[in-house]
C-alpha positions in Angstrom: 49.8 12.9 7.1 50.8 11.3 10.2 47.4 9.1 10.1 48.1 8.1 6.5 52.0 7.0 7.5 50.2 5.4 10.5 47.8 3.6 7.9 50.6 2.3 6.1 52.6 1.3 8.7 49.8 -1.0 10.1 49.0 -2.3 6.7 52.9 -3.2 6.3 52.5 -4.8 9.7 49.2 -7.1 8.2 51.5 -8.1 5.0 54.4 -9.3 6.9 52.1 -11.4 9.4 50.4 -13.1 6.5 53.3 -13.7 4.9 54.8 -15.1 7.9 51.7 -17.0 8.5 51.8 -18.5 4.4 55.5 -20.1 5.4 54.2 -21.3 8.6 51.6 -22.9 6.7 53.3 -24.4 4.0 56.3 -25.9 6.2 53.7 -27.4 8.6 52.1 -29.3 6.0 51.6 -33.0 6.6 54.0 -35.1 3.9 52.5 -37.3 1.5 51.5 -40.7 2.6 53.8 -43.9 2.0 52.2 -45.9 -0.7 54.1 -49.1 0.1 53.7 -49.2 4.1 49.7 -49.2 3.2 49.6 -51.5 0.9 49.8 -49.8 -2.6 48.2 -47.0 -4.1 45.2 -48.8 -4.7 44.7 -49.8 -1.1 41.6 -48.2 0.7 44.1 -47.0 3.5 46.4 -45.2 1.5 43.2 -43.7 -0.7 41.9 -42.7 2.8 45.2 -41.3 3.8 46.2 -39.3 0.5 42.2 -37.7 1.0 43.2 -36.8 4.5 46.4 -35.3 3.6 44.8 -33.2 0.9 42.2 -32.4 3.1 44.5 -31.0 5.7 46.5 -28.9 3.1 43.2 -27.7 1.4 41.8 -26.5 5.2 45.3 -24.5 5.5 44.5 -22.9 1.5 41.2 -22.1 3.0 42.6 -20.3 6.7 45.1 -18.0 4.4 42.8 -17.3 2.3 40.8 -15.9 5.1 43.7 -14.0 6.2 44.1 -12.5 2.6 40.2 -11.5 3.0 41.1 -9.6 6.0 44.2 -7.8 4.8 42.9 -6.8 1.5 39.5 -5.4 3.1 41.9 -3.3 5.4 43.8 -1.6 2.2 40.1 -1.5 0.3 38.3 0.3 3.4 41.8 2.7 4.5 42.8 3.2 0.6 46.3 3.0 2.0 47.4 2.3 -1.6 45.0 2.8 -4.9 42.4 -0.1 -4.2 43.0 -1.1 -8.1 46.9 -1.6 -7.1 45.9 -3.6 -3.7 43.9 -5.7 -5.6 46.8 -6.8 -8.2 48.5 -8.2 -4.8 45.6 -10.8 -4.8 46.6 -12.9 -8.1 50.3 -12.4 -7.6 50.1 -13.7 -4.3 48.3 -16.7 -5.1 50.4 -17.4 -8.1 53.4 -17.1 -6.2 52.6 -19.6 -3.3 51.2 -21.7 -5.9 47.9 -21.9 -3.9 46.4 -21.6 -7.5 47.7 -21.7 -10.9 48.7 -18.5 -12.7 46.2 -19.3 -15.5 43.6 -19.4 -12.5 44.9 -16.8 -10.5 44.8 -14.1 -13.3 41.8 -15.6 -14.6 40.0 -12.3 -13.8 41.4 -10.8 -16.7 39.5 -12.5 -19.2 36.4 -13.2 -17.1 33.3 -12.1 -19.3 32.5 -9.1 -17.1 36.0 -7.4 -17.6 35.8 -8.4 -21.8 32.2 -6.6 -20.9 33.7 -3.7 -19.6 36.4 -3.1 -21.8 34.4 -3.0 -25.2 31.8 -0.9 -24.0 34.7 1.4 -22.3 35.3 2.0 -26.3 31.8 2.2 -27.0 31.3 4.9 -24.4 34.9 6.6 -25.8 33.3 6.7 -29.3 30.3 8.5 -28.3 32.3 11.1 -26.4 34.4 11.5 -29.2 31.5 12.0 -31.5 29.9 14.3 -29.3 26.9 12.0 -29.6 27.2 11.5 -25.7 27.1 15.0 -24.8 24.6 15.9 -27.8 22.1 13.4 -25.8 22.9 14.6 -22.6 22.0 18.1 -23.5 18.9 17.2 -24.8 17.9 15.3 -22.0 18.3 18.3 -19.5 16.5 20.5 -21.9 13.3 17.9 -21.5 13.5 18.1 -17.8 14.5 21.4 -17.9 17.8 20.6 -15.8 16.3 19.3 -12.9 18.7 16.5 -11.4 15.8 15.3 -9.0 14.0 14.2 -12.2 16.8 13.1 -14.4 17.9 10.9 -11.2 14.1 9.4 -11.0 14.2 8.7 -15.0 17.8 7.2 -14.9 16.8 4.6 -11.9 13.3 3.6 -13.5 14.8 3.0 -17.0 17.8 1.1 -15.3 15.6 -0.8 -13.2 13.5 -2.2 -15.9 16.1 -3.1 -17.9 18.0 -4.9 -15.6 14.6 -6.6 -14.7 15.2 -8.8 -18.1 18.6 -7.8 -19.1 22.0 -8.6 -17.7 22.4 -5.9 -15.2 26.1 -5.8 -16.5 25.4 -4.9 -19.7 22.4 -2.4 -18.6 25.1 -0.2 -16.9 27.2 -0.7 -19.7 25.0 0.8 -22.2 23.6 3.6 -20.1 26.9 4.6 -18.8 28.1 7.1 -21.4 24.7 8.4 -21.5 24.7 9.1 -17.9 28.1 10.7 -18.4 26.9 12.9 -20.9 24.1 14.0 -18.5 26.1 14.7 -16.0 28.7 16.7 -17.9 26.1 18.7 -19.7 24.6 20.2 -17.0 27.7 20.4 -14.9 26.7 18.2 -12.2 29.5 15.7 -10.1 28.8 12.2 -12.3 28.4 10.2 -8.9 24.9 11.9 -8.6 23.9 10.2 -11.6 26.6 7.1 -11.5 25.8 5.9 -8.2 21.9 5.6 -8.7 22.8 3.9 -11.9 24.7 0.9 -9.9 22.0 0.6 -7.1 19.3 0.3 -9.5 20.8 -2.3 -11.7 21.5 -4.7 -8.7 18.1 -3.7 -7.2 16.1 -4.2 -10.6 17.6 -7.4 -11.1 15.7 -9.0 -8.4 12.3 -8.4 -10.4 12.7 -11.7 -12.7 14.6 -15.2 -12.8 16.7 -13.4 -15.6 17.7 -10.5 -13.8 20.9 -12.0 -12.2 22.3 -15.1 -11.8 21.8 -15.3 -8.1 17.8 -15.0 -8.8 18.8 -18.2 -11.2 20.7 -20.0 -8.8 17.9 -19.8 -5.9 15.5 -20.9 -8.7 17.3 -23.7 -10.1 18.0 -25.1 -6.1 14.5 -24.6 -5.4 13.1 -26.5 -8.5 15.3 -29.4 -8.4 14.4 -30.0 -4.7 10.7 -30.4 -6.5 9.8 -27.0 -5.4 8.5 -25.4 -8.8 9.1 -21.3 -9.1 8.4 -19.5 -11.9 9.9 -16.7 -14.1 8.1 -13.7 -12.8 7.5 -15.1 -8.9 10.7 -13.3 -8.0 8.4 -9.9 -8.4 6.8 -10.4 -5.5 9.9 -9.2 -3.8 11.6 -7.7 -6.4 9.3 -4.9 -7.3 9.1 -3.5 -3.8 12.8 -4.0 -3.0 13.1 -1.7 -6.2 10.6 0.7 -5.1 12.7 0.7 -1.8 16.0 1.6 -3.7 14.1 4.3 -5.6 13.0 6.1 -2.2 15.7 5.6 -0.4 18.3 7.2 -3.2 15.5 10.3 -3.4 15.1 11.1 -0.1 18.5 9.6 1.8 20.9 7.8 -0.5 21.8 10.9 -3.3 22.6 13.2 0.2 25.3 10.7 1.1 27.0 10.4 -2.2 30.3 12.9 -2.3 29.6 15.9 -4.7 33.4 16.6 -5.7 32.0 19.2 -8.2 32.4 19.2 -11.9 34.5 22.4 -13.6 31.6 23.5 -16.2 28.9 22.5 -18.4 29.4 21.2 -21.8 28.0 24.2 -23.3 31.6 26.2 -22.0 33.7 23.0 -22.8 32.2 22.4 -26.0 32.2 25.6 -27.6 33.6 25.8 -30.7 33.9 22.5 -30.9 32.4 21.2 -34.6 31.5 17.5 -35.0 30.8 15.1 -37.6 27.0 14.1 -37.7 27.7 11.5 -39.8 30.2 10.1 -37.1 27.7 10.5 -34.5 24.8 8.8 -36.2 27.2 5.9 -37.1 28.2 5.7 -33.2 24.4 6.1 -32.0 23.8 2.7 -34.5 26.8 1.1 -32.9 25.6 1.6 -29.5 21.7 0.5 -30.7 23.2 -2.3 -32.4 24.9 -3.5 -29.1 22.2 -3.1 -26.5 19.8 -5.5 -29.4 22.5 -8.2 -29.3 22.8 -8.0 -25.8 18.8 -8.2 -25.4 18.4 -11.3 -27.7 21.4 -12.8 -26.1 22.2 -14.9 -28.9 26.0 -14.5 -28.8 28.1 -14.1 -25.6 27.9 -10.2 -24.3 31.8 -9.7 -24.0 31.8 -10.7 -27.5 29.2 -8.2 -28.5 30.7 -5.5 -26.6 34.3 -5.9 -27.7 32.9 -6.4 -31.3 30.9 -3.1 -31.0 34.3 -1.4 -29.7 36.0 -2.3 -32.6 33.8 -1.0 -35.4 33.5 1.8 -33.4 37.7 2.3 -34.3 37.0 0.8 -37.8 34.6 3.3 -38.9 36.7 6.3 -37.5 34.1 7.1 -34.3 37.4 7.5 -32.5 41.0 6.5 -33.1 43.5 3.8 -31.8 45.1 6.4 -29.3 41.3 7.4 -28.1 39.9 3.8 -28.0 43.3 2.7 -25.3 42.9 6.0 -23.5 38.9 5.6 -23.3 39.3 1.9 -21.2 39.1 3.1 -17.1 42.2 0.6 -16.6 41.7 0.9 -13.1 38.7 -0.3 -13.2 40.0 -3.3 -15.6 42.9 -4.1 -12.7 40.1 -3.8 -9.9 37.6 -6.3 -10.9 40.2 -9.0 -12.3 42.5 -8.4 -9.6 39.6 -8.9 -6.8 38.1 -12.1 -8.9 41.3 -13.9 -7.9 40.1 -13.6 -4.4 36.5 -14.5 -5.4 37.8 -17.8 -7.0 40.0 -18.7 -4.3 36.8 -18.5 -1.6 35.5 -21.0 -3.6 38.3 -23.4 -4.8 40.3 -23.1 -1.4 36.9 -23.6 0.3 37.4 -20.7 2.7 33.7 -19.6 2.0 31.9 -22.6 2.7 34.3 -22.9 6.0 33.0 -19.3 6.7 29.7 -20.4 6.2 29.4 -23.3 8.0 31.5 -21.9 11.1 28.7 -19.5 11.1 25.7 -21.5 10.7 27.0 -24.1 13.2 27.1 -21.3 15.7 23.2 -21.4 15.8 22.8 -25.2 16.8 21.6 -28.0 15.8 18.4 -27.1 14.8 17.4 -23.3 14.7 14.3 -22.1 14.0 14.0 -21.4 10.3 13.4 -17.6 11.1 16.5 -17.2 12.4 18.4 -19.8 10.0 16.9 -17.0 7.1 18.5 -14.0 9.1 21.6 -15.6 9.9 21.8 -16.7 6.0 20.9 -13.3 4.8 23.6 -12.1 6.8 26.1 -14.4 5.6 25.5 -14.0 1.9 25.1 -10.3 2.2 28.5 -10.2 3.7 30.3 -12.7 1.4 28.8 -11.3 -1.5 30.6 -7.6 -1.0 33.7 -9.5 -1.2 33.3 -12.1 -3.7 31.2 -13.1 -7.0 27.4 -12.9 -5.6 26.9 -15.9 -8.4 29.8 -17.9 -6.2 28.5 -16.5 -3.3 24.9 -18.0 -4.0 25.9 -21.2 -5.3 27.8 -21.6 -2.5 24.7 -20.9 0.6 21.4 -22.2 -1.3 22.1 -25.5 -1.2 23.3 -24.7 2.7 19.8 -22.9 3.7 17.6 -25.8 1.7 19.1 -28.5 3.2 19.2 -27.1 6.9 15.3 -25.4 6.3 14.6 -29.3 5.4 16.2 -30.6 8.2 14.4 -28.2 10.6 11.0 -29.4 8.7 10.5 -26.0 7.3 9.5 -25.2 3.8 13.0 -23.7 2.1 11.7 -21.7 -0.2 11.9 -18.5 2.2 15.3 -19.3 3.4 16.7 -19.8 -0.1 15.2 -16.9 -1.5 16.6 -14.9 1.4 19.9 -15.8 0.3 19.2 -15.0 -3.5 18.1 -11.2 -2.6 20.9 -10.7 -0.2 23.9 -11.8 -3.2 21.7 -9.4 -5.4 22.0 -6.7 -2.5 25.3 -6.3 -3.8 25.6 -2.3 -2.4 28.1 -1.9 -0.2 31.6 -2.4 -1.6 32.9 -1.4 -5.2 34.0 -5.0 -5.7 30.7 -6.4 -4.9 29.3 -6.8 -8.6 30.6 -5.4 -11.9 27.7 -2.6 -11.9 29.5 -1.1 -8.7 33.2 -1.8 -10.5 32.1 0.1 -13.9 30.9 3.6 -12.0 34.1 3.4 -9.5 36.4 4.9 -11.8 34.9 7.6 -14.4 32.6 8.8 -11.2 35.9 9.4 -8.8 34.4 7.0 -6.1 36.5 6.0 -2.9 35.9 2.7 -0.7 34.2 4.2 1.5 31.7 5.9 -0.4 30.2 2.9 -1.5 30.3 1.9 1.9 28.7 5.0 3.3 25.7 5.2 0.5 25.2 1.4 0.4 25.2 0.1 3.8 22.2 1.6 5.0 20.1 0.4 2.1 21.6 -2.9 2.5 20.3 -2.8 6.1 17.0 -1.5 4.9 16.5 -4.0 2.3 17.2 -6.8 4.6 14.8 -5.6 7.4 12.4 -5.8 4.2 13.4 -9.5 3.6 13.1 -10.6 7.0 9.2 -9.0 7.2 8.3 -9.5 3.6 9.8 -12.8 2.6 7.9 -15.4 5.3 4.9 -13.6 4.4 5.1 -14.5 0.7 6.5 -17.9 1.2 5.3 -18.8 4.7 7.8 -21.4 6.5 4.7 -23.7 7.0 2.2 -23.5 4.4 0.1 -26.2 5.7 -0.5 -24.1 9.3 
């Protein structure tokens, strides 16, 4: 109790310090240049002075954003407040200060990932309300003889395969209700299945260009520089990384996942309940069609998810109240709020400032090997708190330019950045799959750190060893 009070006091002090710093930054902003004194608004002197003023203001915003990152990281790690509540302070801060517009600050609520969350929570709710998820869960348990080890392995293989070719967010969205049904059917802690599901969604995405946006960003960066990189070229590292994730989870990670227990098996809880087999069939068809349209990628995934949820309600698979109740609102608020910080990191230049400061500390002509290691760590750290797509877009061009400047082939450096951005294992806001399993499994922020950080380190070691061998810095040599 005393520790909790102390943590909250520290949190209050940090917030007050941030607010005081914010006031100081705004009060010390430079005044707008005098156009008349500089020869008019079209004069070069005025244009230069205006650019300098805007740059100084933007620099102040970037520093404040790094301050917000520190404060929010404290609340996320200590959970002095529920992290969904803490996350919602982020867009409020940016909207009130005017650093971002109200639309940009709260834009996370219309982000495609959040829309997918909402729609697929409803589709998953329909599977539970009709009894289909429980039925599938019981069937899987019977097939594998109730072996948790076999089921975890099967889930990771299926997830990794799907994530290599489909959106990793979409993959988790469609498999989440099935995994919940399996866990409930056997009376297991849900986290024992959901954490491997989230981990493998990220690891499997490394295998192909389409697996995850950072891969596409890395490939585009290389292709634009005249270095051809194909769809399956990622697999040389992606497959070993995916296998590493499976081995880690099966041997070590699963022991670190908290087992908060289950209240009983589905056979016990469902006794006496009678489900409508017709509605079960309808829910199954809706889920199957949702998966197919997500795989075809002919319409936005968010639209597919929401339409699937609407059809579930219209067909009576669940009613309006059940529809609302099926949505994990803490997940929605957590991710939407955290996206405010991710947007600010990009818009204010805070991400670039942090990256350039760290890269600059390496000196004017770092070795390509050191450059790759440092950029992997920078990209991997940034992606735990901001969009991995944004982190890759920010750092891939930086890596390309620096590697080229020191006379090395930039392929290994750019790919290491992409793979680091895919290694989003350490926080629940690092990637949508993590956020999706956070609420249903009852995880805490530190649960992800305990399980994900060792895997991030192991993936980093694998990248440091393997990437330069597959894509040498000096191919001609």
